[in-house]
A tleap script that builds the chain and sets N, CA, C and O, in Angstrom:
source leaprc.protein.ff14SB
mol = sequence {
  NMET LYS ARG LEU TRP ILE VAL LEU ALA LEU
  ALA ALA LEU SER PRO ALA CYS LYS ARG SER
  GLY GLY ASP GLY THR HIE GLY SER ALA SER
  GLU HIE ALA LEU ARG GLU MET THR VAL ASP
  GLU LEU SER ARG MET ILE GLU GLY GLY GLU
  ARG VAL ALA VAL PHE ASP ALA ASN GLY ARG
  PRO ARG TYR GLU GLU GLY HIE ILE PRO GLY
  ALA ARG TYR VAL GLY HIE ASP PRO VAL THR
  ALA ALA VAL LEU PRO GLU ASP ARG ALA THR
  LYS LEU VAL PHE TYR CYS TYR ASN GLU CARG
}
set mol.1.N position { 0.784 -1.517 -0.125 }
set mol.1.CA position { -0.266 -0.009 -0.135 }
set mol.1.C position { 0.967 1.256 -0.121 }
set mol.1.O position { 1.932 1.357 0.637 }
set mol.2.N position { 0.531 2.171 -1.267 }
set mol.2.CA position { 1.198 3.540 -1.042 }
set mol.2.C position { 0.609 4.728 0.263 }
set mol.2.O position { -0.554 5.091 0.437 }
set mol.3.N position { 1.714 5.099 0.965 }
set mol.3.CA position { 1.387 6.139 1.786 }
set mol.3.C position { 2.299 7.466 1.582 }
set mol.3.O position { 3.455 7.602 1.180 }
set mol.4.N position { 1.178 8.517 2.080 }
set mol.4.CA position { 2.067 9.639 2.216 }
set mol.4.C position { 1.871 9.755 3.723 }
set mol.4.O position { 0.772 9.751 4.278 }
set mol.5.N position { 3.264 9.878 4.431 }
set mol.5.CA position { 3.518 10.174 5.803 }
set mol.5.C position { 4.187 11.447 5.543 }
set mol.5.O position { 5.059 11.896 4.800 }
set mol.6.N position { 3.064 12.002 6.878 }
set mol.6.CA position { 3.219 13.573 7.307 }
set mol.6.C position { 3.187 13.737 8.748 }
set mol.6.O position { 2.217 13.484 9.463 }
set mol.7.N position { 4.228 14.145 9.094 }
set mol.7.CA position { 4.292 14.351 10.742 }
set mol.7.C position { 4.561 15.882 11.022 }
set mol.7.O position { 5.479 16.584 10.597 }
set mol.8.N position { 3.257 16.285 12.053 }
set mol.8.CA position { 2.906 17.417 12.599 }
set mol.8.C position { 4.168 17.584 13.394 }
set mol.8.O position { 4.311 16.542 14.033 }
set mol.9.N position { 5.216 18.474 13.664 }
set mol.9.CA position { 6.035 18.633 14.483 }
set mol.9.C position { 6.116 19.935 15.236 }
set mol.9.O position { 7.080 20.695 15.147 }
set mol.10.N position { 4.725 20.220 16.214 }
set mol.10.CA position { 4.387 20.816 16.593 }
set mol.10.C position { 5.749 21.536 17.876 }
set mol.10.O position { 5.554 22.711 18.185 }
set mol.11.N position { 6.830 20.930 18.441 }
set mol.11.CA position { 7.600 20.888 19.238 }
set mol.11.C position { 8.706 21.625 19.023 }
set mol.11.O position { 9.506 22.146 19.800 }
set mol.12.N position { 8.632 21.591 17.923 }
set mol.12.CA position { 10.344 21.911 17.292 }
set mol.12.C position { 10.022 23.778 17.655 }
set mol.12.O position { 11.019 24.440 17.944 }
set mol.13.N position { 8.857 24.390 17.621 }
set mol.13.CA position { 8.826 25.823 18.150 }
set mol.13.C position { 7.895 25.997 19.233 }
set mol.13.O position { 7.252 27.046 19.281 }
set mol.14.N position { 7.673 24.752 20.460 }
set mol.14.CA position { 6.954 25.381 21.209 }
set mol.14.C position { 7.512 26.092 22.428 }
set mol.14.O position { 8.712 26.296 22.241 }
set mol.15.N position { 7.124 26.526 23.548 }
set mol.15.CA position { 7.923 27.191 24.247 }
set mol.15.C position { 8.282 26.097 25.104 }
set mol.15.O position { 9.132 26.480 25.908 }
set mol.16.N position { 8.063 25.230 25.214 }
set mol.16.CA position { 8.472 24.057 26.224 }
set mol.16.C position { 9.749 23.497 25.726 }
set mol.16.O position { 10.435 22.680 26.340 }
set mol.17.N position { 10.065 24.101 24.333 }
set mol.17.CA position { 11.685 23.468 24.335 }
set mol.17.C position { 12.499 24.409 24.900 }
set mol.17.O position { 13.594 24.069 25.349 }
set mol.18.N position { 12.078 25.688 24.949 }
set mol.18.CA position { 13.201 26.654 25.914 }
set mol.18.C position { 13.167 26.219 27.426 }
set mol.18.O position { 14.131 26.721 28.003 }
set mol.19.N position { 12.623 25.689 28.012 }
set mol.19.CA position { 12.442 25.701 29.075 }
set mol.19.C position { 14.177 24.168 29.203 }
set mol.19.O position { 14.697 23.396 28.397 }
set mol.20.N position { 14.303 24.367 30.052 }
set mol.20.CA position { 16.288 23.187 30.588 }
set mol.20.C position { 15.902 23.198 31.728 }
set mol.20.O position { 15.908 24.159 32.497 }
set mol.21.N position { 15.380 21.669 32.008 }
set mol.21.CA position { 16.070 21.366 33.690 }
set mol.21.C position { 17.420 21.464 34.123 }
set mol.21.O position { 18.361 21.470 33.329 }
set mol.22.N position { 17.544 21.538 35.324 }
set mol.22.CA position { 19.114 20.836 35.591 }
set mol.22.C position { 19.985 19.800 35.455 }
set mol.22.O position { 21.161 19.787 35.817 }
set mol.23.N position { 19.287 18.813 34.848 }
set mol.23.CA position { 20.099 17.700 34.127 }
set mol.23.C position { 20.000 18.017 32.820 }
set mol.23.O position { 19.932 17.082 32.022 }
set mol.24.N position { 19.977 19.174 32.406 }
set mol.24.CA position { 20.370 19.171 30.674 }
set mol.24.C position { 18.909 18.715 29.631 }
set mol.24.O position { 18.912 18.724 28.400 }
set mol.25.N position { 18.215 18.490 30.157 }
set mol.25.CA position { 16.936 18.252 29.617 }
set mol.25.C position { 16.302 19.161 28.736 }
set mol.25.O position { 16.885 20.245 28.686 }
set mol.26.N position { 15.465 19.082 28.147 }
set mol.26.CA position { 14.743 19.673 27.702 }
set mol.26.C position { 12.905 19.786 27.502 }
set mol.26.O position { 12.281 19.970 26.457 }
set mol.27.N position { 12.466 19.633 28.665 }
set mol.27.CA position { 11.266 19.052 28.419 }
set mol.27.C position { 10.630 17.419 28.229 }
set mol.27.O position { 11.037 16.693 27.322 }
set mol.28.N position { 10.136 17.211 28.698 }
set mol.28.CA position { 9.203 15.869 28.905 }
set mol.28.C position { 9.496 15.017 27.504 }
set mol.28.O position { 10.003 15.481 26.483 }
set mol.29.N position { 9.105 13.832 27.690 }
set mol.29.CA position { 9.333 13.293 26.076 }
set mol.29.C position { 7.697 13.729 25.437 }
set mol.29.O position { 7.302 14.198 24.369 }
set mol.30.N position { 7.188 13.394 26.420 }
set mol.30.CA position { 5.236 13.660 25.840 }
set mol.30.C position { 5.444 14.850 25.029 }
set mol.30.O position { 5.377 14.957 23.805 }
set mol.31.N position { 5.787 15.990 26.179 }
set mol.31.CA position { 5.957 17.672 25.721 }
set mol.31.C position { 6.234 17.730 23.822 }
set mol.31.O position { 5.709 18.531 23.049 }
set mol.32.N position { 7.449 16.339 23.390 }
set mol.32.CA position { 8.393 16.285 22.157 }
set mol.32.C position { 7.396 15.540 21.198 }
set mol.32.O position { 7.823 15.358 20.058 }
set mol.33.N position { 6.403 15.180 21.422 }
set mol.33.CA position { 5.733 14.249 20.804 }
set mol.33.C position { 5.298 14.496 19.342 }
set mol.33.O position { 4.277 15.183 19.338 }
set mol.34.N position { 5.691 14.194 18.180 }
set mol.34.CA position { 5.446 14.132 16.926 }
set mol.34.C position { 4.337 13.375 16.701 }
set mol.34.O position { 4.254 12.288 17.273 }
set mol.35.N position { 3.353 13.793 15.879 }
set mol.35.CA position { 1.781 13.005 15.872 }
set mol.35.C position { 2.232 13.011 13.828 }
set mol.35.O position { 2.842 13.835 13.146 }
set mol.36.N position { 1.550 11.650 13.470 }
set mol.36.CA position { 0.811 11.610 11.873 }
set mol.36.C position { -0.028 12.493 11.635 }
set mol.36.O position { -0.220 13.379 12.468 }
set mol.37.N position { -0.501 12.468 10.821 }
set mol.37.CA position { -1.693 13.128 10.170 }
set mol.37.C position { -1.973 12.884 8.235 }
set mol.37.O position { -1.274 12.599 7.263 }
set mol.38.N position { -3.118 13.140 8.453 }
set mol.38.CA position { -3.637 12.680 6.822 }
set mol.38.C position { -2.996 13.903 5.958 }
set mol.38.O position { -2.556 14.979 6.362 }
set mol.39.N position { -3.095 13.338 4.521 }
set mol.39.CA position { -3.635 14.198 3.998 }
set mol.39.C position { -4.889 15.319 4.054 }
set mol.39.O position { -4.671 16.460 3.647 }
set mol.40.N position { -5.768 15.071 4.401 }
set mol.40.CA position { -7.084 15.675 4.406 }
set mol.40.C position { -7.075 16.732 5.454 }
set mol.40.O position { -7.798 17.728 5.504 }
set mol.41.N position { -5.909 16.267 6.491 }
set mol.41.CA position { -5.826 17.166 7.767 }
set mol.41.C position { -5.038 18.266 7.254 }
set mol.41.O position { -5.356 19.453 7.339 }
set mol.42.N position { -4.193 17.891 6.820 }
set mol.42.CA position { -3.574 19.078 6.218 }
set mol.42.C position { -3.617 20.057 5.563 }
set mol.42.O position { -3.113 21.164 5.748 }
set mol.43.N position { -4.586 19.439 4.304 }
set mol.43.CA position { -5.480 20.429 3.628 }
set mol.43.C position { -6.168 21.696 4.294 }
set mol.43.O position { -6.273 22.910 4.118 }
set mol.44.N position { -6.680 20.435 5.386 }
set mol.44.CA position { -8.205 21.463 5.796 }
set mol.44.C position { -7.455 22.617 6.946 }
set mol.44.O position { -8.143 23.419 7.578 }
set mol.45.N position { -6.277 22.551 7.047 }
set mol.45.CA position { -5.302 23.068 8.035 }
set mol.45.C position { -5.012 24.185 7.044 }
set mol.45.O position { -5.096 25.282 7.598 }
set mol.46.N position { -4.685 24.258 5.705 }
set mol.46.CA position { -3.935 25.196 5.111 }
set mol.46.C position { -5.478 25.846 4.946 }
set mol.46.O position { -5.840 26.666 5.790 }
set mol.47.N position { -6.231 25.532 4.033 }
set mol.47.CA position { -7.409 26.152 3.410 }
set mol.47.C position { -7.985 26.642 4.586 }
set mol.47.O position { -8.659 27.616 4.251 }
set mol.48.N position { -8.085 26.421 6.092 }
set mol.48.CA position { -8.216 27.339 7.132 }
set mol.48.C position { -7.891 28.211 7.558 }
set mol.48.O position { -8.457 29.029 8.282 }
set mol.49.N position { -6.569 28.131 7.013 }
set mol.49.CA position { -6.244 29.560 7.269 }
set mol.49.C position { -5.025 29.464 8.710 }
set mol.49.O position { -4.695 30.367 9.479 }
set mol.50.N position { -4.666 28.316 8.678 }
set mol.50.CA position { -3.827 27.997 9.852 }
set mol.50.C position { -1.831 28.342 9.719 }
set mol.50.O position { -1.363 28.499 8.591 }
set mol.51.N position { -1.331 28.381 10.383 }
set mol.51.CA position { -0.103 28.869 10.036 }
set mol.51.C position { 0.515 27.682 10.050 }
set mol.51.O position { 0.699 27.035 11.080 }
set mol.52.N position { 0.816 27.384 9.083 }
set mol.52.CA position { 1.555 26.041 8.575 }
set mol.52.C position { 2.232 26.104 7.666 }
set mol.52.O position { 1.913 26.527 6.555 }
set mol.53.N position { 3.842 25.462 8.195 }
set mol.53.CA position { 4.902 25.611 7.062 }
set mol.53.C position { 4.984 23.749 6.554 }
set mol.53.O position { 4.869 22.794 7.323 }
set mol.54.N position { 5.200 23.704 5.142 }
set mol.54.CA position { 4.869 22.437 4.635 }
set mol.54.C position { 6.267 22.226 4.185 }
set mol.54.O position { 6.716 23.016 3.355 }
set mol.55.N position { 7.182 21.040 4.728 }
set mol.55.CA position { 8.498 20.712 4.451 }
set mol.55.C position { 8.411 19.260 3.679 }
set mol.55.O position { 7.861 18.337 4.278 }
set mol.56.N position { 8.948 19.040 2.352 }
set mol.56.CA position { 8.690 17.951 1.090 }
set mol.56.C position { 10.506 17.209 2.111 }
set mol.56.O position { 11.523 17.899 2.186 }
set mol.57.N position { 10.416 16.075 2.588 }
set mol.57.CA position { 11.727 15.297 2.835 }
set mol.57.C position { 12.030 14.145 1.990 }
set mol.57.O position { 12.755 13.219 2.351 }
set mol.58.N position { 11.429 14.234 0.800 }
set mol.58.CA position { 11.264 13.195 -0.011 }
set mol.58.C position { 12.996 13.531 -0.767 }
set mol.58.O position { 13.432 14.662 -0.552 }
set mol.59.N position { 13.779 12.688 -1.494 }
set mol.59.CA position { 14.474 13.205 -2.071 }
set mol.59.C position { 14.297 14.303 -3.435 }
set mol.59.O position { 13.279 14.900 -3.784 }
set mol.60.N position { 15.164 14.318 -3.825 }
set mol.60.CA position { 15.077 15.817 -5.046 }
set mol.60.C position { 14.272 15.720 -6.259 }
set mol.60.O position { 13.500 16.571 -6.701 }
set mol.61.N position { 14.678 14.055 -6.956 }
set mol.61.CA position { 13.518 13.535 -7.919 }
set mol.61.C position { 12.474 13.437 -7.881 }
set mol.61.O position { 11.848 13.483 -8.941 }
set mol.62.N position { 11.875 13.279 -6.792 }
set mol.62.CA position { 10.311 12.874 -6.305 }
set mol.62.C position { 10.014 14.205 -5.789 }
set mol.62.O position { 8.785 14.207 -5.862 }
set mol.63.N position { 10.304 15.177 -5.381 }
set mol.63.CA position { 10.062 16.644 -5.327 }
set mol.63.C position { 9.717 16.814 -6.643 }
set mol.63.O position { 8.560 16.828 -7.065 }
set mol.64.N position { 10.588 16.927 -7.209 }
set mol.64.CA position { 10.684 17.748 -8.530 }
set mol.64.C position { 9.425 16.842 -9.558 }
set mol.64.O position { 9.176 17.451 -10.598 }
set mol.65.N position { 8.962 16.056 -9.455 }
set mol.65.CA position { 7.765 14.923 -9.828 }
set mol.65.C position { 6.702 15.982 -9.427 }
set mol.65.O position { 5.941 16.615 -10.159 }
set mol.66.N position { 6.847 16.012 -8.050 }
set mol.66.CA position { 5.463 16.495 -7.682 }
set mol.66.C position { 5.123 16.794 -6.046 }
set mol.66.O position { 5.014 15.769 -5.373 }
set mol.67.N position { 5.016 17.569 -5.616 }
set mol.67.CA position { 5.010 17.857 -4.438 }
set mol.67.C position { 3.779 18.836 -3.771 }
set mol.67.O position { 3.348 19.660 -4.577 }
set mol.68.N position { 3.181 18.865 -2.486 }
set mol.68.CA position { 2.315 19.502 -1.833 }
set mol.68.C position { 2.684 21.093 -2.586 }
set mol.68.O position { 3.815 21.563 -2.706 }
set mol.69.N position { 1.456 21.702 -3.013 }
set mol.69.CA position { 1.816 23.015 -3.108 }
set mol.69.C position { 2.381 23.829 -2.305 }
set mol.69.O position { 1.764 23.953 -1.248 }
set mol.70.N position { 3.471 24.534 -2.409 }
set mol.70.CA position { 3.925 25.510 -1.448 }
set mol.70.C position { 4.968 24.967 -0.615 }
set mol.70.O position { 5.951 25.618 -0.260 }
set mol.71.N position { 4.736 23.726 -0.297 }
set mol.71.CA position { 5.914 23.041 0.299 }
set mol.71.C position { 7.284 23.128 -0.040 }
set mol.71.O position { 7.691 22.970 -1.191 }
set mol.72.N position { 8.208 23.444 1.207 }
set mol.72.CA position { 9.907 23.685 0.534 }
set mol.72.C position { 10.482 22.257 0.700 }
set mol.72.O position { 9.939 21.457 1.462 }
set mol.73.N position { 11.417 21.989 0.091 }
set mol.73.CA position { 12.233 20.989 -0.114 }
set mol.73.C position { 13.294 21.065 0.861 }
set mol.73.O position { 13.957 22.098 0.958 }
set mol.74.N position { 13.503 20.096 1.564 }
set mol.74.CA position { 14.212 19.749 2.772 }
set mol.74.C position { 15.411 18.475 2.658 }
set mol.74.O position { 16.517 18.372 3.191 }
set mol.75.N position { 14.593 17.492 1.634 }
set mol.75.CA position { 15.334 16.233 1.482 }
set mol.75.C position { 15.832 16.097 2.502 }
set mol.75.O position { 15.366 16.702 3.468 }
set mol.76.N position { 17.110 15.140 2.666 }
set mol.76.CA position { 17.456 14.377 3.699 }
set mol.76.C position { 18.292 14.931 4.495 }
set mol.76.O position { 18.826 14.360 5.446 }
set mol.77.N position { 18.557 16.697 3.987 }
set mol.77.CA position { 19.391 17.009 5.130 }
set mol.77.C position { 18.820 17.433 6.565 }
set mol.77.O position { 17.640 17.251 6.864 }
set mol.78.N position { 19.598 17.916 7.280 }
set mol.78.CA position { 19.184 18.564 8.698 }
set mol.78.C position { 18.930 19.561 8.068 }
set mol.78.O position { 19.519 20.048 7.103 }
set mol.79.N position { 17.104 20.233 9.167 }
set mol.79.CA position { 17.158 21.146 8.820 }
set mol.79.C position { 17.246 22.208 9.768 }
set mol.79.O position { 16.864 22.101 10.934 }
set mol.80.N position { 17.816 23.365 9.203 }
set mol.80.CA position { 18.424 24.228 10.555 }
set mol.80.C position { 17.477 25.142 10.560 }
set mol.80.O position { 16.445 24.965 9.913 }
set mol.81.N position { 17.715 26.376 11.374 }
set mol.81.CA position { 16.485 27.267 11.835 }
set mol.81.C position { 16.562 28.491 10.708 }
set mol.81.O position { 15.848 29.493 10.750 }
set mol.82.N position { 17.235 28.306 10.028 }
set mol.82.CA position { 17.549 29.331 8.783 }
set mol.82.C position { 16.443 29.169 7.845 }
set mol.82.O position { 15.903 30.097 7.242 }
set mol.83.N position { 16.105 27.797 7.749 }
set mol.83.CA position { 14.683 27.712 6.737 }
set mol.83.C position { 13.225 27.425 7.733 }
set mol.83.O position { 12.160 27.115 7.199 }
set mol.84.N position { 13.376 27.583 9.253 }
set mol.84.CA position { 11.934 27.465 9.665 }
set mol.84.C position { 11.534 29.055 9.871 }
set mol.84.O position { 12.259 30.050 9.869 }
set mol.85.N position { 10.204 28.931 10.039 }
set mol.85.CA position { 9.408 30.387 9.800 }
set mol.85.C position { 9.635 31.243 11.052 }
set mol.85.O position { 9.453 30.668 12.126 }
set mol.86.N position { 9.864 32.035 11.067 }
set mol.86.CA position { 10.025 33.159 11.829 }
set mol.86.C position { 8.966 33.273 13.183 }
set mol.86.O position { 9.161 33.566 14.362 }
set mol.87.N position { 7.870 32.927 12.476 }
set mol.87.CA position { 6.420 33.221 13.400 }
set mol.87.C position { 6.617 31.996 14.247 }
set mol.87.O position { 6.597 30.981 13.551 }
set mol.88.N position { 6.816 31.746 15.631 }
set mol.88.CA position { 7.205 30.935 16.352 }
set mol.88.C position { 5.875 30.077 16.384 }
set mol.88.O position { 6.015 28.854 16.371 }
set mol.89.N position { 4.780 30.529 16.418 }
set mol.89.CA position { 3.318 30.003 16.638 }
set mol.89.C position { 3.211 29.048 15.199 }
set mol.89.O position { 2.154 28.427 15.089 }
set mol.90.N position { 3.929 28.931 14.411 }
set mol.90.CA position { 3.745 28.064 13.048 }
set mol.90.C position { 3.809 26.791 13.282 }
set mol.90.O position { 4.837 26.283 13.731 }
set mol.91.N position { 2.854 26.181 13.045 }
set mol.91.CA position { 2.994 24.606 12.880 }
set mol.91.C position { 3.791 24.356 11.807 }
set mol.91.O position { 3.693 24.987 10.755 }
set mol.92.N position { 4.967 23.038 12.092 }
set mol.92.CA position { 5.657 22.229 11.246 }
set mol.92.C position { 5.308 21.017 10.536 }
set mol.92.O position { 5.177 20.053 11.290 }
set mol.93.N position { 5.058 20.705 8.912 }
set mol.93.CA position { 4.593 20.100 8.652 }
set mol.93.C position { 5.506 19.224 7.745 }
set mol.93.O position { 5.679 19.723 6.633 }
set mol.94.N position { 6.168 17.963 7.973 }
set mol.94.CA position { 7.182 17.459 7.251 }
set mol.94.C position { 6.898 16.101 6.921 }
set mol.94.O position { 6.847 15.243 7.802 }
set mol.95.N position { 6.685 15.811 5.561 }
set mol.95.CA position { 6.444 14.763 4.959 }
set mol.95.C position { 7.241 13.753 3.968 }
set mol.95.O position { 8.332 14.134 3.545 }
set mol.96.N position { 6.939 12.981 3.732 }
set mol.96.CA position { 7.778 11.930 2.691 }
set mol.96.C position { 6.827 10.999 2.476 }
set mol.96.O position { 5.796 11.010 3.149 }
set mol.97.N position { 7.089 9.905 1.334 }
set mol.97.CA position { 6.618 8.974 0.425 }
set mol.97.C position { 6.765 7.785 1.077 }
set mol.97.O position { 7.951 7.761 1.405 }
set mol.98.N position { 6.296 6.899 1.408 }
set mol.98.CA position { 6.954 5.640 1.959 }
set mol.98.C position { 5.713 4.239 1.297 }
set mol.98.O position { 4.499 4.126 1.460 }
set mol.99.N position { 6.777 3.313 0.492 }
set mol.99.CA position { 5.996 2.511 -0.177 }
set mol.99.C position { 5.526 1.245 0.792 }
set mol.99.O position { 4.831 0.272 0.498 }
set mol.100.N position { 5.971 1.500 1.687 }
set mol.100.CA position { 5.170 0.513 2.737 }
set mol.100.C position { 3.929 0.443 3.285 }
set mol.100.O position { 3.651 -0.465 4.068 }
savepdb mol mol.pdb
quit
C-alpha cells in the first residue's frame, strides 16, 4: 500500500523547548511527541488559514516530480533554523513518501 507520511512537528517551536531542567534535559518526551496526520487534515489546516509551514523530506527527484503546493524542499539534509519560519506559532509539517 502506498502512503504519504505527514508528521506535524509542534515541539520544535513550542515554548516547552526553551525550558531546560538542571539535568540538561529540555522538557519531557510527551511534550515533544510528533504525530502523524492525513493529507485531508493538512488540507483542512491550509484551507482554514492556519499558520503552517510544509516541508518535503523526499529526495530531490521525487520533489521535482510533484509535491504539496507551497512545500519547501528539505530532502534528507538536517533542518536548520534558517529554513524555519520566524513566527514561532507556525506549525511545522514534514512529509515524505513511503511505499510500505
